[in-house]
Every structure is written in structure tokens, then in C-alpha cells.
OpenMM code with the backbone's topology and positions (N, CA, C; nanometers):
from openmm import Vec3, app, unit

residues = "MET THR ILE GLY LEU LYS TYR GLY LYS SER GLU PHE ASP ASP ALA GLU SER HIS GLU LYS THR TYR LYS MET ILE ASP LYS PHE CYS GLU MET PHE THR GLU ARG ASN GLY SER ILE ILE CYS ARG GLU ILE LEU GLY CYS ASP LEU THR THR ALA LYS GLU ARG GLY LEU PHE GLY THR VAL CYS LYS LYS CYS VAL ARG ASP ALA ALA GLU ILE VAL GLU GLU LEU LEU".split()
positions = [
    Vec3(1.6194, -1.2421, 0.0722),
    Vec3(1.6614, -1.2658, -0.0624),
    Vec3(1.5388, -1.2802, -0.1534),
    Vec3(1.4389, -1.3502, -0.1054),
    Vec3(1.3179, -1.3695, -0.1851),
    Vec3(1.2487, -1.2372, -0.2128),
    Vec3(1.2427, -1.1513, -0.1139),
    Vec3(1.1823, -1.0187, -0.1329),
    Vec3(1.2602, -0.9418, -0.2389),
    Vec3(1.3920, -0.9467, -0.2327),
    Vec3(1.4758, -0.8795, -0.3306),
    Vec3(1.4555, -0.9342, -0.4704),
    Vec3(1.4389, -1.0638, -0.4824),
    Vec3(1.4162, -1.1231, -0.6141),
    Vec3(1.2829, -1.0785, -0.6735),
    Vec3(1.1818, -1.0663, -0.5879),
    Vec3(1.0497, -1.0265, -0.6387),
    Vec3(1.0400, -0.8765, -0.6644),
    Vec3(1.0901, -0.7954, -0.5719),
    Vec3(1.0694, -0.6511, -0.5801),
    Vec3(1.1947, -0.5713, -0.6143),
    Vec3(1.3093, -0.6334, -0.6118),
    Vec3(1.4349, -0.5626, -0.6339),
    Vec3(1.4451, -0.5018, -0.7724),
    Vec3(1.5359, -0.4086, -0.7824),
    Vec3(1.5511, -0.3391, -0.9094),
    Vec3(1.6209, -0.4273, -1.0114),
    Vec3(1.5722, -0.4189, -1.1332),
    Vec3(1.6323, -0.4952, -1.2424),
    Vec3(1.7235, -0.4064, -1.3271),
    Vec3(1.7137, -0.2771, -1.3052),
    Vec3(1.8007, -0.1821, -1.3733),
    Vec3(1.8686, -0.0951, -1.2678),
    Vec3(1.9905, -0.0530, -1.2959),
    Vec3(2.0718, 0.0187, -1.1990),
    Vec3(2.0023, 0.1403, -1.1396),
    Vec3(1.9337, 0.2181, -1.2203),
    Vec3(1.8748, 0.3439, -1.1740),
    Vec3(1.7261, 0.3321, -1.1387),
    Vec3(1.6796, 0.2139, -1.1059),
    Vec3(1.5389, 0.1912, -1.0729),
    Vec3(1.5149, 0.2198, -0.9241),
    Vec3(1.5049, 0.3466, -0.8902),
    Vec3(1.4894, 0.3889, -0.7509),
    Vec3(1.3564, 0.3440, -0.6910),
    Vec3(1.2522, 0.3383, -0.7711),
    Vec3(1.1199, 0.2991, -0.7213),
    Vec3(1.1215, 0.1554, -0.6685),
    Vec3(1.1790, 0.0636, -0.7437),
    Vec3(1.1881, -0.0758, -0.6987),
    Vec3(1.2781, -0.0873, -0.5768),
    Vec3(1.3855, -0.0111, -0.5759),
    Vec3(1.4775, -0.0117, -0.4615),
    Vec3(1.4037, 0.0307, -0.3349),
    Vec3(1.3263, 0.1359, -0.3436),
    Vec3(1.2511, 0.1856, -0.2281),
    Vec3(1.1470, 0.0837, -0.1828),
    Vec3(1.0751, 0.0240, -0.2770),
    Vec3(0.9729, -0.0749, -0.2420),
    Vec3(1.0368, -0.1964, -0.1735),
    Vec3(1.1510, -0.2397, -0.2241),
    Vec3(1.2201, -0.3532, -0.1648),
    Vec3(1.2551, -0.3255, -0.0192),
    Vec3(1.3112, -0.2079, 0.0077),
    Vec3(1.3498, -0.1762, 0.1447),
    Vec3(1.2287, -0.1601, 0.2364),
    Vec3(1.1177, -0.1123, 0.1848),
    Vec3(0.9957, -0.1044, 0.2659),
    Vec3(0.9468, -0.2445, 0.3017),
    Vec3(0.9551, -0.3365, 0.2053),
    Vec3(0.9133, -0.4744, 0.2307),
    Vec3(1.0067, -0.5410, 0.3317),
    Vec3(1.1355, -0.5152, 0.3215),
    Vec3(1.2315, -0.5717, 0.4158),
    Vec3(1.2058, -0.5169, 0.5557),
    Vec3(1.1783, -0.3872, 0.5645),
    Vec3(1.1448, -0.3280, 0.6950),
    Vec3(1.0214, -0.3941, 0.7547),
    Vec3(0.9204, -0.4182, 0.6718),
    Vec3(0.7978, -0.4827, 0.7181),
    Vec3(0.8270, -0.6254, 0.7641),
    Vec3(0.9095, -0.6973, 0.6856),
    Vec3(0.9480, -0.8327, 0.7245),
    Vec3(1.0151, -0.8317, 0.8615),
    Vec3(1.1119, -0.7426, 0.8797),
    Vec3(1.1852, -0.7348, 1.0070),
    Vec3(1.0917, -0.7016, 1.1226),
    Vec3(0.9974, -0.6133, 1.0984),
    Vec3(0.8994, -0.5771, 1.2019),
    Vec3(0.8157, -0.6981, 1.2420),
    Vec3(0.7658, -0.7699, 1.1440),
    Vec3(0.6816, -0.8862, 1.1708),
    Vec3(0.7609, -0.9984, 1.2382),
    Vec3(0.8841, -1.0187, 1.1929),
    Vec3(0.9685, -1.1223, 1.2525),
    Vec3(1.0002, -1.0886, 1.3973),
    Vec3(1.0294, -0.9629, 1.4238),
    Vec3(1.0597, -0.9182, 1.5600),
    Vec3(0.9381, -0.9336, 1.6504),
    Vec3(0.8189, -0.9078, 1.5980),
    Vec3(0.6971, -0.9263, 1.6771),
    Vec3(0.6850, -1.0714, 1.7231),
    Vec3(0.7204, -1.1640, 1.6363),
    Vec3(0.7069, -1.3062, 1.6688),
    Vec3(0.8221, -1.3594, 1.7547),
    Vec3(0.9422, -1.3039, 1.7369),
    Vec3(1.0605, -1.3646, 1.7975),
    Vec3(1.1405, -1.2722, 1.8884),
    Vec3(1.0993, -1.1481, 1.9006),
    Vec3(1.1654, -1.0558, 1.9915),
    Vec3(1.2858, -0.9834, 1.9355),
    Vec3(1.3374, -1.0290, 1.8224),
    Vec3(1.4562, -0.9690, 1.7621),
    Vec3(1.4774, -1.0297, 1.6236),
    Vec3(1.5692, -0.9687, 1.5482),
    Vec3(1.6145, -1.0312, 1.4237),
    Vec3(1.7592, -1.0771, 1.4377),
    Vec3(1.8154, -1.0626, 1.5561),
    Vec3(1.9551, -1.0968, 1.5820),
    Vec3(1.9602, -1.2334, 1.6507),
    Vec3(2.0283, -1.3281, 1.5861),
    Vec3(2.0338, -1.4656, 1.6374),
    Vec3(2.0746, -1.4719, 1.7836),
    Vec3(2.1818, -1.4055, 1.8187),
    Vec3(2.2332, -1.4100, 1.9555),
    Vec3(2.1273, -1.3660, 2.0561),
    Vec3(2.0487, -1.2656, 2.0194),
    Vec3(1.9428, -1.2183, 2.1092),
    Vec3(1.8283, -1.3181, 2.1180),
    Vec3(1.7927, -1.3771, 2.0077),
    Vec3(1.6843, -1.4757, 2.0070),
    Vec3(1.7242, -1.5999, 2.0855),
    Vec3(1.8465, -1.6460, 2.0633),
    Vec3(1.8953, -1.7676, 2.1276),
    Vec3(1.9350, -1.7470, 2.2729),
    Vec3(1.9754, -1.6265, 2.3056),
    Vec3(2.0227, -1.5991, 2.4405),
    Vec3(2.1657, -1.6454, 2.4647),
    Vec3(2.2373, -1.6759, 2.3554),
    Vec3(2.3758, -1.7202, 2.3638),
    Vec3(2.4390, -1.7136, 2.2250),
    Vec3(2.5688, -1.7436, 2.2169),
    Vec3(2.6349, -1.7450, 2.0862),
    Vec3(2.6005, -1.8744, 2.0119),
    Vec3(2.6393, -1.8807, 1.8849),
    Vec3(2.6015, -1.9952, 1.8015),
    Vec3(2.6656, -2.1263, 1.8478),
    Vec3(2.7874, -2.1200, 1.8961),
    Vec3(2.8526, -2.2425, 1.9452),
    Vec3(2.7757, -2.2999, 2.0637),
    Vec3(2.7404, -2.2142, 2.1577),
    Vec3(2.6635, -2.2586, 2.2739),
    Vec3(2.5249, -2.3069, 2.2320),
    Vec3(2.4639, -2.2376, 2.1367),
    Vec3(2.3320, -2.2780, 2.0871),
    Vec3(2.3369, -2.4182, 2.0281),
    Vec3(2.4439, -2.4461, 1.9540),
    Vec3(2.4588, -2.5802, 1.8963),
    Vec3(2.4726, -2.6842, 2.0069),
    Vec3(2.5545, -2.6538, 2.1063),
    Vec3(2.5738, -2.7464, 2.2187),
    Vec3(2.4438, -2.7711, 2.2941),
    Vec3(2.3595, -2.6699, 2.3023),
    Vec3(2.2319, -2.6825, 2.3746),
    Vec3(2.1192, -2.7395, 2.2884),
    Vec3(2.1462, -2.7632, 2.1616),
    Vec3(2.0457, -2.8192, 2.0723),
    Vec3(1.9387, -2.7205, 2.0297),
    Vec3(1.9718, -2.5924, 2.0307),
    Vec3(1.8720, -2.4910, 1.9981),
    Vec3(1.8435, -2.4796, 1.8489),
    Vec3(1.9335, -2.5292, 1.7647),
    Vec3(1.9110, -2.5211, 1.6209),
    Vec3(1.7855, -2.5985, 1.5800),
    Vec3(1.7610, -2.7093, 1.6459),
    Vec3(1.6451, -2.7918, 1.6125),
    Vec3(1.5150, -2.7427, 1.6713),
    Vec3(1.5225, -2.6481, 1.7610),
    Vec3(1.4003, -2.5965, 1.8238),
    Vec3(1.3808, -2.4488, 1.7904),
    Vec3(1.4618, -2.3646, 1.8508),
    Vec3(1.4459, -2.2198, 1.8334),
    Vec3(1.4685, -2.1794, 1.6882),
    Vec3(1.5776, -2.2258, 1.6303),
    Vec3(1.6098, -2.1869, 1.4923),
    Vec3(1.5061, -2.2410, 1.3940),
    Vec3(1.4616, -2.3613, 1.4187),
    Vec3(1.3599, -2.4223, 1.3319),
    Vec3(1.2326, -2.3372, 1.3323),
    Vec3(1.1927, -2.2884, 1.4488),
    Vec3(1.0752, -2.2019, 1.4589),
    Vec3(1.0987, -2.0708, 1.3841),
    Vec3(1.2180, -2.0159, 1.3964),
    Vec3(1.2489, -1.8892, 1.3284),
    Vec3(1.2435, -1.9045, 1.1762),
    Vec3(1.2947, -2.0153, 1.1260),
    Vec3(1.2901, -2.0402, 0.9815),
    Vec3(1.1452, -2.0539, 0.9363),
    Vec3(1.0652, -2.1250, 1.0138),
    Vec3(0.9236, -2.1408, 0.9811),
    Vec3(0.8534, -2.0048, 0.9828),
    Vec3(0.8804, -1.9252, 1.0857),
    Vec3(0.8216, -1.7914, 1.0945),
    Vec3(0.8617, -1.7056, 0.9747),
    Vec3(0.9893, -1.7102, 0.9386),
    Vec3(1.0379, -1.6307, 0.8254),
    Vec3(0.9662, -1.6697, 0.6967),
    Vec3(0.9497, -1.7987, 0.6742),
    Vec3(0.8818, -1.8463, 0.5534),
    Vec3(0.7359, -1.8028, 0.5522),
    Vec3(0.6687, -1.8112, 0.6661),
    Vec3(0.5293, -1.7686, 0.6754),
    Vec3(0.5157, -1.6186, 0.6492),
    Vec3(0.6069, -1.5408, 0.7030),
    Vec3(0.6012, -1.3952, 0.6846),
    Vec3(0.6244, -1.3594, 0.5377),
    Vec3(0.7239, -1.4214, 0.4764),
    Vec3(0.7498, -1.3949, 0.3340),
    Vec3(0.6274, -1.4320, 0.2515),
    Vec3(0.5672, -1.5444, 0.2837),
    Vec3(0.4463, -1.5851, 0.2108),
    Vec3(0.3362, -1.4808, 0.2257),
    Vec3(0.3179, -1.4270, 0.3452),
    Vec3(0.2171, -1.3233, 0.3669),
    Vec3(0.2493, -1.1965, 0.2873),
    Vec3(0.3747, -1.1588, 0.2840),
    Vec3(0.4145, -1.0347, 0.2172),
    Vec3(0.4086, -1.0443, 0.0651),
    Vec3(0.4350, -1.1628, 0.0124),
    Vec3(0.4365, -1.1779, -0.1322),
    Vec3(0.2999, -1.2132, -0.1844),
] * unit.nanometer
topology = app.Topology()
chain = topology.addChain("A")
for resn in residues:
    res = topology.addResidue(resn, chain)
    for name in ("N", "CA", "C"):
        topology.addAtom(name, app.Element.getBySymbol(name[0]), res)
């Protein structure tokens, strides 16, 4: 969302901003995957969200993912 706010198009036909936004999102996903192995929660957690909650993974695995995401966005912006 932050990438879209910074680089997203402000006018309907602004193809250049649209393209730049998607390139930045692709880069974000690449960097996040390098750090966490995937961008899909179930794959990162190794289970569904209900099981992850029961195992207490939100406070560990998810917390790291949020931190990683914030660091990556900071690097990209």
C-alpha cells in the first residue's frame, strides 16, 4: 500500500506511474521472498492461520515478517 501511495498513478491514464508501481511491488516481493522463502502466509508459517495462532506463531514468525516488510519498504522508498 505504501508503494502504491508513493508511486501509484494519480490520474486514470498515467501508465508510467502504473508501470513503476508494479516494478516496485515486484522488487518488494523478490526481496521479501529472499528473506522469508515466500510471500504466502501459509507457506511461511507451515500451517493455516488458525493453527498458527494456536502455536503462537503470530508473535514470532509474523512479527519478523512485518519487520522485514517495513525494512524492505524503507529501502525501496
